[in-house]
mmCIF file of the N, C-alpha and C atoms, coordinates in Angstrom:
data_MODEL
# 
_entry.id   MODEL 
# 
loop_
_atom_site.group_PDB 
_atom_site.id 
_atom_site.type_symbol 
_atom_site.label_atom_id 
_atom_site.label_alt_id 
_atom_site.label_comp_id 
_atom_site.label_asym_id 
_atom_site.label_entity_id 
_atom_site.label_seq_id 
_atom_site.pdbx_PDB_ins_code 
_atom_site.Cartn_x 
_atom_site.Cartn_y 
_atom_site.Cartn_z 
_atom_site.occupancy 
_atom_site.B_iso_or_equiv 
_atom_site.pdbx_formal_charge 
_atom_site.auth_seq_id 
_atom_site.auth_comp_id 
_atom_site.auth_asym_id 
_atom_site.auth_atom_id 
_atom_site.pdbx_PDB_model_num 
ATOM 1   N N  . UNK A 1 1  ? -65.023  97.660 -31.036 1.00 0.00 ? 1  UNK A N  1 
ATOM 2   C CA . UNK A 1 1  ? -65.164  96.279 -32.160 1.00 0.00 ? 1  UNK A CA 1 
ATOM 3   C C  . UNK A 1 1  ? -67.163  95.746 -31.101 1.00 0.00 ? 1  UNK A C  1 
ATOM 4   N N  . UNK A 1 2  ? -67.538  95.370 -32.023 1.00 0.00 ? 2  UNK A N  1 
ATOM 5   C CA . UNK A 1 2  ? -68.599  94.842 -32.303 1.00 0.00 ? 2  UNK A CA 1 
ATOM 6   C C  . UNK A 1 2  ? -68.840  93.485 -30.854 1.00 0.00 ? 2  UNK A C  1 
ATOM 7   N N  . UNK A 1 3  ? -69.958  93.134 -30.715 1.00 0.00 ? 3  UNK A N  1 
ATOM 8   C CA . UNK A 1 3  ? -69.952  91.490 -29.305 1.00 0.00 ? 3  UNK A CA 1 
ATOM 9   C C  . UNK A 1 3  ? -70.501  90.747 -31.081 1.00 0.00 ? 3  UNK A C  1 
ATOM 10  N N  . UNK A 1 4  ? -69.658  89.705 -30.310 1.00 0.00 ? 4  UNK A N  1 
ATOM 11  C CA . UNK A 1 4  ? -70.350  88.079 -31.037 1.00 0.00 ? 4  UNK A CA 1 
ATOM 12  C C  . UNK A 1 4  ? -71.521  88.548 -30.596 1.00 0.00 ? 4  UNK A C  1 
ATOM 13  N N  . UNK A 1 5  ? -72.446  87.862 -31.855 1.00 0.00 ? 5  UNK A N  1 
ATOM 14  C CA . UNK A 1 5  ? -74.144  87.167 -32.199 1.00 0.00 ? 5  UNK A CA 1 
ATOM 15  C C  . UNK A 1 5  ? -73.620  85.939 -31.149 1.00 0.00 ? 5  UNK A C  1 
ATOM 16  N N  . UNK A 1 6  ? -74.680  85.420 -30.264 1.00 0.00 ? 6  UNK A N  1 
ATOM 17  C CA . UNK A 1 6  ? -74.864  84.034 -30.124 1.00 0.00 ? 6  UNK A CA 1 
ATOM 18  C C  . UNK A 1 6  ? -75.577  82.561 -31.015 1.00 0.00 ? 6  UNK A C  1 
ATOM 19  N N  . UNK A 1 7  ? -75.116  81.687 -31.050 1.00 0.00 ? 7  UNK A N  1 
ATOM 20  C CA . UNK A 1 7  ? -75.561  80.856 -32.537 1.00 0.00 ? 7  UNK A CA 1 
ATOM 21  C C  . UNK A 1 7  ? -76.709  80.348 -31.234 1.00 0.00 ? 7  UNK A C  1 
ATOM 22  N N  . UNK A 1 8  ? -77.551  79.666 -32.253 1.00 0.00 ? 8  UNK A N  1 
ATOM 23  C CA . UNK A 1 8  ? -79.243  78.692 -31.553 1.00 0.00 ? 8  UNK A CA 1 
ATOM 24  C C  . UNK A 1 8  ? -78.663  77.863 -31.977 1.00 0.00 ? 8  UNK A C  1 
ATOM 25  N N  . UNK A 1 9  ? -78.892  77.150 -30.735 1.00 0.00 ? 9  UNK A N  1 
ATOM 26  C CA . UNK A 1 9  ? -77.763  75.453 -31.065 1.00 0.00 ? 9  UNK A CA 1 
ATOM 27  C C  . UNK A 1 9  ? -79.942  75.034 -31.408 1.00 0.00 ? 9  UNK A C  1 
ATOM 28  N N  . UNK A 1 10 ? -79.011  74.692 -32.724 1.00 0.00 ? 10 UNK A N  1 
ATOM 29  C CA . UNK A 1 10 ? -79.943  73.304 -33.963 1.00 0.00 ? 10 UNK A CA 1 
ATOM 30  C C  . UNK A 1 10 ? -81.241  72.787 -32.745 1.00 0.00 ? 10 UNK A C  1 
ATOM 31  N N  . UNK A 1 11 ? -79.661  71.514 -32.394 1.00 0.00 ? 11 UNK A N  1 
ATOM 32  C CA . UNK A 1 11 ? -81.381  71.134 -32.380 1.00 0.00 ? 11 UNK A CA 1 
ATOM 33  C C  . UNK A 1 11 ? -82.628  71.197 -31.175 1.00 0.00 ? 11 UNK A C  1 
ATOM 34  N N  . UNK A 1 12 ? -81.228  72.269 -29.826 1.00 0.00 ? 12 UNK A N  1 
ATOM 35  C CA . UNK A 1 12 ? -82.513  72.772 -29.071 1.00 0.00 ? 12 UNK A CA 1 
ATOM 36  C C  . UNK A 1 12 ? -83.503  72.952 -29.720 1.00 0.00 ? 12 UNK A C  1 
ATOM 37  N N  . UNK A 1 13 ? -83.581  73.591 -30.625 1.00 0.00 ? 13 UNK A N  1 
ATOM 38  C CA . UNK A 1 13 ? -84.412  74.422 -31.199 1.00 0.00 ? 13 UNK A CA 1 
ATOM 39  C C  . UNK A 1 13 ? -85.324  73.808 -32.288 1.00 0.00 ? 13 UNK A C  1 
ATOM 40  N N  . UNK A 1 14 ? -85.049  72.848 -32.307 1.00 0.00 ? 14 UNK A N  1 
ATOM 41  C CA . UNK A 1 14 ? -86.796  71.172 -32.930 1.00 0.00 ? 14 UNK A CA 1 
ATOM 42  C C  . UNK A 1 14 ? -86.820  71.194 -32.065 1.00 0.00 ? 14 UNK A C  1 
ATOM 43  N N  . UNK A 1 15 ? -86.852  70.885 -30.669 1.00 0.00 ? 15 UNK A N  1 
ATOM 44  C CA . UNK A 1 15 ? -87.285  69.512 -29.643 1.00 0.00 ? 15 UNK A CA 1 
ATOM 45  C C  . UNK A 1 15 ? -87.920  70.729 -28.622 1.00 0.00 ? 15 UNK A C  1 
ATOM 46  N N  . UNK A 1 16 ? -87.762  72.054 -28.531 1.00 0.00 ? 16 UNK A N  1 
ATOM 47  C CA . UNK A 1 16 ? -88.245  72.812 -27.623 1.00 0.00 ? 16 UNK A CA 1 
ATOM 48  C C  . UNK A 1 16 ? -88.553  73.947 -28.380 1.00 0.00 ? 16 UNK A C  1 
ATOM 49  N N  . UNK A 1 17 ? -90.323  73.816 -27.734 1.00 0.00 ? 17 UNK A N  1 
ATOM 50  C CA . UNK A 1 17 ? -90.857  75.370 -28.060 1.00 0.00 ? 17 UNK A CA 1 
ATOM 51  C C  . UNK A 1 17 ? -91.650  76.335 -27.060 1.00 0.00 ? 17 UNK A C  1 
ATOM 52  N N  . UNK A 1 18 ? -91.423  78.037 -27.752 1.00 0.00 ? 18 UNK A N  1 
ATOM 53  C CA . UNK A 1 18 ? -91.491  79.068 -26.457 1.00 0.00 ? 18 UNK A CA 1 
ATOM 54  C C  . UNK A 1 18 ? -92.561  79.497 -27.347 1.00 0.00 ? 18 UNK A C  1 
ATOM 55  N N  . UNK A 1 19 ? -93.905  79.350 -25.701 1.00 0.00 ? 19 UNK A N  1 
ATOM 56  C CA . UNK A 1 19 ? -95.292  79.872 -26.124 1.00 0.00 ? 19 UNK A CA 1 
ATOM 57  C C  . UNK A 1 19 ? -95.125  81.569 -26.523 1.00 0.00 ? 19 UNK A C  1 
ATOM 58  N N  . UNK A 1 20 ? -95.792  82.192 -26.471 1.00 0.00 ? 20 UNK A N  1 
ATOM 59  C CA . UNK A 1 20 ? -96.457  83.291 -25.799 1.00 0.00 ? 20 UNK A CA 1 
ATOM 60  C C  . UNK A 1 20 ? -96.533  84.262 -24.440 1.00 0.00 ? 20 UNK A C  1 
ATOM 61  N N  . UNK A 1 21 ? -97.182  82.750 -23.808 1.00 0.00 ? 21 UNK A N  1 
ATOM 62  C CA . UNK A 1 21 ? -96.511  83.482 -22.352 1.00 0.00 ? 21 UNK A CA 1 
ATOM 63  C C  . UNK A 1 21 ? -95.089  83.131 -21.358 1.00 0.00 ? 21 UNK A C  1 
ATOM 64  N N  . UNK A 1 22 ? -94.279  82.368 -22.254 1.00 0.00 ? 22 UNK A N  1 
ATOM 65  C CA . UNK A 1 22 ? -92.742  82.504 -21.751 1.00 0.00 ? 22 UNK A CA 1 
ATOM 66  C C  . UNK A 1 22 ? -92.607  80.897 -21.283 1.00 0.00 ? 22 UNK A C  1 
ATOM 67  N N  . UNK A 1 23 ? -93.776  79.982 -21.228 1.00 0.00 ? 23 UNK A N  1 
ATOM 68  C CA . UNK A 1 23 ? -93.943  79.074 -21.459 1.00 0.00 ? 23 UNK A CA 1 
ATOM 69  C C  . UNK A 1 23 ? -93.167  77.639 -21.679 1.00 0.00 ? 23 UNK A C  1 
ATOM 70  N N  . UNK A 1 24 ? -91.724  76.600 -21.800 1.00 0.00 ? 24 UNK A N  1 
ATOM 71  C CA . UNK A 1 24 ? -91.023  76.035 -22.821 1.00 0.00 ? 24 UNK A CA 1 
ATOM 72  C C  . UNK A 1 24 ? -91.587  74.573 -22.758 1.00 0.00 ? 24 UNK A C  1 
ATOM 73  N N  . UNK A 1 25 ? -92.446  73.982 -23.972 1.00 0.00 ? 25 UNK A N  1 
ATOM 74  C CA . UNK A 1 25 ? -93.088  73.215 -24.177 1.00 0.00 ? 25 UNK A CA 1 
ATOM 75  C C  . UNK A 1 25 ? -91.616  72.593 -24.380 1.00 0.00 ? 25 UNK A C  1 
ATOM 76  N N  . UNK A 1 26 ? -91.477  70.545 -23.989 1.00 0.00 ? 26 UNK A N  1 
ATOM 77  C CA . UNK A 1 26 ? -90.649  69.709 -24.527 1.00 0.00 ? 26 UNK A CA 1 
ATOM 78  C C  . UNK A 1 26 ? -92.180  68.607 -25.194 1.00 0.00 ? 26 UNK A C  1 
ATOM 79  N N  . UNK A 1 27 ? -91.702  67.544 -25.930 1.00 0.00 ? 27 UNK A N  1 
ATOM 80  C CA . UNK A 1 27 ? -92.239  65.629 -26.102 1.00 0.00 ? 27 UNK A CA 1 
ATOM 81  C C  . UNK A 1 27 ? -91.690  65.289 -24.906 1.00 0.00 ? 27 UNK A C  1 
ATOM 82  N N  . UNK A 1 28 ? -92.632  64.283 -25.097 1.00 0.00 ? 28 UNK A N  1 
ATOM 83  C CA . UNK A 1 28 ? -92.142  63.205 -23.844 1.00 0.00 ? 28 UNK A CA 1 
ATOM 84  C C  . UNK A 1 28 ? -91.692  61.887 -23.980 1.00 0.00 ? 28 UNK A C  1 
ATOM 85  N N  . UNK A 1 29 ? -90.553  61.411 -23.272 1.00 0.00 ? 29 UNK A N  1 
ATOM 86  C CA . UNK A 1 29 ? -89.789  60.692 -23.666 1.00 0.00 ? 29 UNK A CA 1 
ATOM 87  C C  . UNK A 1 29 ? -90.933  59.356 -23.948 1.00 0.00 ? 29 UNK A C  1 
ATOM 88  N N  . UNK A 1 30 ? -89.595  57.402 -24.594 1.00 0.00 ? 30 UNK A N  1 
ATOM 89  C CA . UNK A 1 30 ? -90.567  56.262 -24.518 1.00 0.00 ? 30 UNK A CA 1 
ATOM 90  C C  . UNK A 1 30 ? -91.218  56.402 -25.308 1.00 0.00 ? 30 UNK A C  1 
ATOM 91  N N  . UNK A 1 31 ? -92.115  57.531 -26.308 1.00 0.00 ? 31 UNK A N  1 
ATOM 92  C CA . UNK A 1 31 ? -93.491  57.220 -27.063 1.00 0.00 ? 31 UNK A CA 1 
ATOM 93  C C  . UNK A 1 31 ? -93.961  56.659 -27.930 1.00 0.00 ? 31 UNK A C  1 
ATOM 94  N N  . UNK A 1 32 ? -92.824  56.866 -29.177 1.00 0.00 ? 32 UNK A N  1 
ATOM 95  C CA . UNK A 1 32 ? -92.076  56.295 -30.401 1.00 0.00 ? 32 UNK A CA 1 
ATOM 96  C C  . UNK A 1 32 ? -91.904  54.600 -30.617 1.00 0.00 ? 32 UNK A C  1 
ATOM 97  N N  . UNK A 1 33 ? -90.942  54.261 -29.394 1.00 0.00 ? 33 UNK A N  1 
ATOM 98  C CA . UNK A 1 33 ? -90.567  52.821 -29.465 1.00 0.00 ? 33 UNK A CA 1 
ATOM 99  C C  . UNK A 1 33 ? -91.583  52.198 -29.130 1.00 0.00 ? 33 UNK A C  1 
ATOM 100 N N  . UNK A 1 34 ? -91.131  50.756 -29.332 1.00 0.00 ? 34 UNK A N  1 
ATOM 101 C CA . UNK A 1 34 ? -91.793  49.517 -28.929 1.00 0.00 ? 34 UNK A CA 1 
ATOM 102 C C  . UNK A 1 34 ? -93.268  50.015 -28.137 1.00 0.00 ? 34 UNK A C  1 
ATOM 103 N N  . UNK A 1 35 ? -94.470  50.627 -28.798 1.00 0.00 ? 35 UNK A N  1 
ATOM 104 C CA . UNK A 1 35 ? -95.339  50.997 -28.631 1.00 0.00 ? 35 UNK A CA 1 
ATOM 105 C C  . UNK A 1 35 ? -96.932  49.356 -28.275 1.00 0.00 ? 35 UNK A C  1 
ATOM 106 N N  . UNK A 1 36 ? -96.174  48.555 -29.260 1.00 0.00 ? 36 UNK A N  1 
ATOM 107 C CA . UNK A 1 36 ? -96.908  46.981 -29.520 1.00 0.00 ? 36 UNK A CA 1 
ATOM 108 C C  . UNK A 1 36 ? -96.969  47.083 -27.558 1.00 0.00 ? 36 UNK A C  1 
ATOM 109 N N  . UNK A 1 37 ? -96.032  47.003 -26.864 1.00 0.00 ? 37 UNK A N  1 
ATOM 110 C CA . UNK A 1 37 ? -96.428  47.209 -25.426 1.00 0.00 ? 37 UNK A CA 1 
ATOM 111 C C  . UNK A 1 37 ? -96.961  47.289 -24.356 1.00 0.00 ? 37 UNK A C  1 
ATOM 112 N N  . UNK A 1 38 ? -97.349  49.400 -24.615 1.00 0.00 ? 38 UNK A N  1 
ATOM 113 C CA . UNK A 1 38 ? -97.514  49.847 -24.060 1.00 0.00 ? 38 UNK A CA 1 
ATOM 114 C C  . UNK A 1 38 ? -99.288  50.127 -24.282 1.00 0.00 ? 38 UNK A C  1 
ATOM 115 N N  . UNK A 1 39 ? -100.474 50.375 -23.478 1.00 0.00 ? 39 UNK A N  1 
ATOM 116 C CA . UNK A 1 39 ? -101.599 50.545 -22.609 1.00 0.00 ? 39 UNK A CA 1 
ATOM 117 C C  . UNK A 1 39 ? -101.986 52.038 -23.959 1.00 0.00 ? 39 UNK A C  1 
ATOM 118 N N  . UNK A 1 40 ? -103.248 52.658 -24.119 1.00 0.00 ? 40 UNK A N  1 
ATOM 119 C CA . UNK A 1 40 ? -104.107 52.470 -25.522 1.00 0.00 ? 40 UNK A CA 1 
ATOM 120 C C  . UNK A 1 40 ? -103.692 53.916 -24.153 1.00 0.00 ? 40 UNK A C  1 
ATOM 121 N N  . UNK A 1 41 ? -104.326 53.904 -23.490 1.00 0.00 ? 41 UNK A N  1 
ATOM 122 C CA . UNK A 1 41 ? -103.734 55.345 -22.585 1.00 0.00 ? 41 UNK A CA 1 
ATOM 123 C C  . UNK A 1 41 ? -102.503 56.138 -22.017 1.00 0.00 ? 41 UNK A C  1 
ATOM 124 N N  . UNK A 1 42 ? -101.394 55.068 -22.187 1.00 0.00 ? 42 UNK A N  1 
ATOM 125 C CA . UNK A 1 42 ? -100.526 55.340 -21.924 1.00 0.00 ? 42 UNK A CA 1 
ATOM 126 C C  . UNK A 1 42 ? -100.079 55.913 -23.236 1.00 0.00 ? 42 UNK A C  1 
ATOM 127 N N  . UNK A 1 43 ? -99.879  55.478 -24.708 1.00 0.00 ? 43 UNK A N  1 
ATOM 128 C CA . UNK A 1 43 ? -99.607  56.682 -25.534 1.00 0.00 ? 43 UNK A CA 1 
ATOM 129 C C  . UNK A 1 43 ? -99.956  57.635 -25.940 1.00 0.00 ? 43 UNK A C  1 
ATOM 130 N N  . UNK A 1 44 ? -101.493 57.956 -25.171 1.00 0.00 ? 44 UNK A N  1 
ATOM 131 C CA . UNK A 1 44 ? -102.158 58.967 -25.387 1.00 0.00 ? 44 UNK A CA 1 
ATOM 132 C C  . UNK A 1 44 ? -101.826 60.172 -24.699 1.00 0.00 ? 44 UNK A C  1 
ATOM 133 N N  . UNK A 1 45 ? -101.356 59.650 -23.470 1.00 0.00 ? 45 UNK A N  1 
ATOM 134 C CA . UNK A 1 45 ? -100.428 60.817 -22.597 1.00 0.00 ? 45 UNK A CA 1 
ATOM 135 C C  . UNK A 1 45 ? -99.432  61.040 -23.063 1.00 0.00 ? 45 UNK A C  1 
ATOM 136 N N  . UNK A 1 46 ? -98.589  60.419 -23.889 1.00 0.00 ? 46 UNK A N  1 
ATOM 137 C CA . UNK A 1 46 ? -97.017  60.376 -24.316 1.00 0.00 ? 46 UNK A CA 1 
ATOM 138 C C  . UNK A 1 46 ? -97.621  61.014 -25.430 1.00 0.00 ? 46 UNK A C  1 
ATOM 139 N N  . UNK A 1 47 ? -98.209  61.411 -25.776 1.00 0.00 ? 47 UNK A N  1 
ATOM 140 C CA . UNK A 1 47 ? -98.545  62.208 -27.772 1.00 0.00 ? 47 UNK A CA 1 
ATOM 141 C C  . UNK A 1 47 ? -98.303  63.694 -26.524 1.00 0.00 ? 47 UNK A C  1 
ATOM 142 N N  . UNK A 1 48 ? -98.921  64.161 -25.499 1.00 0.00 ? 48 UNK A N  1 
ATOM 143 C CA . UNK A 1 48 ? -99.255  65.798 -24.983 1.00 0.00 ? 48 UNK A CA 1 
ATOM 144 C C  . UNK A 1 48 ? -97.576  66.225 -25.015 1.00 0.00 ? 48 UNK A C  1 
ATOM 145 N N  . UNK A 1 49 ? -97.570  67.297 -24.601 1.00 0.00 ? 49 UNK A N  1 
ATOM 146 C CA . UNK A 1 49 ? -96.136  68.094 -24.951 1.00 0.00 ? 49 UNK A CA 1 
ATOM 147 C C  . UNK A 1 49 ? -96.514  68.785 -23.263 1.00 0.00 ? 49 UNK A C  1 
ATOM 148 N N  . UNK A 1 50 ? -95.562  68.650 -22.660 1.00 0.00 ? 50 UNK A N  1 
ATOM 149 C CA . UNK A 1 50 ? -95.278  69.224 -21.094 1.00 0.00 ? 50 UNK A CA 1 
ATOM 150 C C  . UNK A 1 50 ? -94.016  70.348 -21.084 1.00 0.00 ? 50 UNK A C  1 
ATOM 151 N N  . UNK A 1 51 ? -94.928  71.052 -20.221 1.00 0.00 ? 51 UNK A N  1 
ATOM 152 C CA . UNK A 1 51 ? -93.461  72.472 -19.870 1.00 0.00 ? 51 UNK A CA 1 
ATOM 153 C C  . UNK A 1 51 ? -92.488  71.683 -18.873 1.00 0.00 ? 51 UNK A C  1 
ATOM 154 N N  . UNK A 1 52 ? -91.275  72.022 -20.031 1.00 0.00 ? 52 UNK A N  1 
ATOM 155 C CA . UNK A 1 52 ? -90.147  72.138 -19.233 1.00 0.00 ? 52 UNK A CA 1 
ATOM 156 C C  . UNK A 1 52 ? -89.626  72.231 -17.410 1.00 0.00 ? 52 UNK A C  1 
ATOM 157 N N  . UNK A 1 53 ? -88.922  71.651 -16.928 1.00 0.00 ? 53 UNK A N  1 
ATOM 158 C CA . UNK A 1 53 ? -88.687  71.766 -15.785 1.00 0.00 ? 53 UNK A CA 1 
ATOM 159 C C  . UNK A 1 53 ? -87.952  73.386 -15.344 1.00 0.00 ? 53 UNK A C  1 
ATOM 160 N N  . UNK A 1 54 ? -88.748  73.685 -13.766 1.00 0.00 ? 54 UNK A N  1 
ATOM 161 C CA . UNK A 1 54 ? -88.041  75.746 -14.011 1.00 0.00 ? 54 UNK A CA 1 
ATOM 162 C C  . UNK A 1 54 ? -86.467  74.872 -13.269 1.00 0.00 ? 54 UNK A C  1 
ATOM 163 N N  . UNK A 1 55 ? -85.708  74.263 -12.724 1.00 0.00 ? 55 UNK A N  1 
ATOM 164 C CA . UNK A 1 55 ? -84.296  74.418 -12.711 1.00 0.00 ? 55 UNK A CA 1 
ATOM 165 C C  . UNK A 1 55 ? -83.565  74.246 -14.855 1.00 0.00 ? 55 UNK A C  1 
ATOM 166 N N  . UNK A 1 56 ? -84.550  73.513 -15.370 1.00 0.00 ? 56 UNK A N  1 
ATOM 167 C CA . UNK A 1 56 ? -84.210  73.372 -16.334 1.00 0.00 ? 56 UNK A CA 1 
ATOM 168 C C  . UNK A 1 56 ? -83.900  74.837 -17.618 1.00 0.00 ? 56 UNK A C  1 
ATOM 169 N N  . UNK A 1 57 ? -84.700  75.148 -17.442 1.00 0.00 ? 57 UNK A N  1 
ATOM 170 C CA . UNK A 1 57 ? -85.279  76.550 -18.512 1.00 0.00 ? 57 UNK A CA 1 
ATOM 171 C C  . UNK A 1 57 ? -84.559  77.483 -18.437 1.00 0.00 ? 57 UNK A C  1 
ATOM 172 N N  . UNK A 1 58 ? -83.594  78.290 -17.850 1.00 0.00 ? 58 UNK A N  1 
ATOM 173 C CA . UNK A 1 58 ? -82.238  79.158 -17.772 1.00 0.00 ? 58 UNK A CA 1 
ATOM 174 C C  . UNK A 1 58 ? -81.537  78.105 -19.095 1.00 0.00 ? 58 UNK A C  1 
ATOM 175 N N  . UNK A 1 59 ? -80.940  77.044 -18.252 1.00 0.00 ? 59 UNK A N  1 
ATOM 176 C CA . UNK A 1 59 ? -79.999  76.009 -19.192 1.00 0.00 ? 59 UNK A CA 1 
ATOM 177 C C  . UNK A 1 59 ? -80.996  76.037 -20.777 1.00 0.00 ? 59 UNK A C  1 
ATOM 178 N N  . UNK A 1 60 ? -82.338  76.086 -21.206 1.00 0.00 ? 60 UNK A N  1 
ATOM 179 C CA . UNK A 1 60 ? -82.659  75.325 -22.349 1.00 0.00 ? 60 UNK A CA 1 
ATOM 180 C C  . UNK A 1 60 ? -83.073  77.010 -22.810 1.00 0.00 ? 60 UNK A C  1 
ATOM 181 N N  . UNK A 1 61 ? -83.379  77.384 -22.392 1.00 0.00 ? 61 UNK A N  1 
ATOM 182 C CA . UNK A 1 61 ? -83.230  79.448 -23.043 1.00 0.00 ? 61 UNK A CA 1 
ATOM 183 C C  . UNK A 1 61 ? -82.340  79.308 -23.232 1.00 0.00 ? 61 UNK A C  1 
ATOM 184 N N  . UNK A 1 62 ? -81.064  79.402 -23.230 1.00 0.00 ? 62 UNK A N  1 
ATOM 185 C CA . UNK A 1 62 ? -79.710  80.544 -22.439 1.00 0.00 ? 62 UNK A CA 1 
ATOM 186 C C  . UNK A 1 62 ? -79.059  79.365 -24.683 1.00 0.00 ? 62 UNK A C  1 
ATOM 187 N N  . UNK A 1 63 ? -79.519  77.671 -24.754 1.00 0.00 ? 63 UNK A N  1 
ATOM 188 C CA . UNK A 1 63 ? -78.818  77.113 -25.848 1.00 0.00 ? 63 UNK A CA 1 
ATOM 189 C C  . UNK A 1 63 ? -79.797  78.356 -27.262 1.00 0.00 ? 63 UNK A C  1 
ATOM 190 N N  . UNK A 1 64 ? -80.933  78.559 -26.591 1.00 0.00 ? 64 UNK A N  1 
ATOM 191 C CA . UNK A 1 64 ? -81.545  79.208 -27.651 1.00 0.00 ? 64 UNK A CA 1 
ATOM 192 C C  . UNK A 1 64 ? -81.935  80.519 -28.082 1.00 0.00 ? 64 UNK A C  1 
ATOM 193 N N  . UNK A 1 65 ? -80.594  80.434 -27.009 1.00 0.00 ? 65 UNK A N  1 
ATOM 194 C CA . UNK A 1 65 ? -80.501  82.450 -27.808 1.00 0.00 ? 65 UNK A CA 1 
ATOM 195 C C  . UNK A 1 65 ? -81.675  82.950 -27.920 1.00 0.00 ? 65 UNK A C  1 
ATOM 196 N N  . UNK A 1 66 ? -82.182  82.319 -26.410 1.00 0.00 ? 66 UNK A N  1 
ATOM 197 C CA . UNK A 1 66 ? -82.988  84.188 -25.817 1.00 0.00 ? 66 UNK A CA 1 
ATOM 198 C C  . UNK A 1 66 ? -82.553  84.290 -24.274 1.00 0.00 ? 66 UNK A C  1 
ATOM 199 N N  . UNK A 1 67 ? -81.471  84.159 -24.573 1.00 0.00 ? 67 UNK A N  1 
ATOM 200 C CA . UNK A 1 67 ? -80.437  85.082 -22.948 1.00 0.00 ? 67 UNK A CA 1 
ATOM 201 C C  . UNK A 1 67 ? -79.330  85.322 -23.270 1.00 0.00 ? 67 UNK A C  1 
# 
C-alpha cells in the first residue's frame, strides 16, 4: 500500500513564508486595526516581518507540509 501524503494546512501557508535559508517569517500582530492611536514609528515597525521563534519552528514546518 502507498503512504498517505500529508496535506498542507492552507491557512498556515498564507501566514508563513519559508526563506531560501530556511527561516520561517511571519507578520506582526496589532498592525491593521485601530492604527489612528498608534505612533508612526510603531506602525513602521509593525510592517516588518519577523522570524518565528525556535520553539514554534518544528510545529509550523509540519503544518506547512515540509517535515
